[in-house]
N, C-alpha and C positions, 0 to 999 in steps of 0.2 A: 738476132742482131742484124742479119742480112735483110730481113723483112723491114725492119725499122729504117735501115739505111736507104733502101729502095723507095720506101714511102716518102722519106724526106726529099730524095732526089726528084721524084715525080712532082711533089709539091712545089719544089723550086722551079721546075719547068712549066708548071701550070697544067699538067696532064693528070688524068685519072686512070685507074686500072681498066675502066670500061672501054677506053680507047685502044686497049690491047697493043701497046707499043712495047717492044722487047726491051729487057733490062740493058742489053748491050747498047742499044740505040740511045737510051736515056743517059747512060754513062758517057757515051761519046758526045752527046749534046752538052753535058755539064763539063766534061773534060777531067774526070776524076777516076782513080782506080778504086778497087774495092777496099773496104775497111779491113777485111781479113788479110789482104796482102800488106797493107800498111802496118798492121799489128805484127805480122810475121817479120817484116823488115826491121821494126824497132826491137823485137825480141832478139833477132840475130845480131843486130848492132850492139846490144847490151852484152850478149854472149861473147862477142869478139873483144869488147872492152874488158870484161872480166878475165878472159884468157890471156890478155896481154899484160895484166897486172903481175907484180912479183908474187912468188909463191908464199912469201911471208905476209902478204896483205890479208886483212881480216876476211875479205870476200872470198879469197881463194881457200883460206883455212876452213871456212864454213862449207865449202863445196864438197869436201871429203868426209864430212861427218856422216855417221850412219846411226840410225835410231835403233837401239837394241831393245827388244821386247815390245816393239810397236805392233799393235794389233789393229788391223783395218776392220771397220764395221761391216755389216751386211749390206749396207746401202751401196749406191753406185761408187765405183772406184774414183778417187780424186786424180786429176792430172797433175803430176809434179813437173816443175820447171824443166828438169833434165830430160824427162820423157817428151815434153812438148818440143824442146829444142832438137832432140834427135829426130822427131817426126818432120820438123821444118827442114832440117838439113837433108834428110833423105828425099823429101819432096823436091828440093832444089838441086839435089845431087852435089852437096857440099861436103867437105871433110873438115875435121878439127884443125888440120895442118894449115888450112887456108886462113885461119883466124890470126896467125902470126903476122901476115902481111896485110895491112889495113886496106891497101889499094885493091886487093882481090875481092 
């Protein structure tokens, strides 16, 4: 994803990889942040939206469900939404208590 994003940004600027311009310089020229940061921001925004819902809301009820007897295959482990949110929150040093106040 990062490679495709940088390829598009270079194309927008009219530069190639042969010119050896750093990714940060290209981003500054275009004036955008990374796609990864934008995805993280939208995931955390949705997480705050879900946490501010009533406990009786269908979204909140599904949050507490556990799969009994679920066996994971031998392939690569899947990233679940809760695990990804925990990683994002630890990266930005956020807590679940911060989701109550939308301005934070």
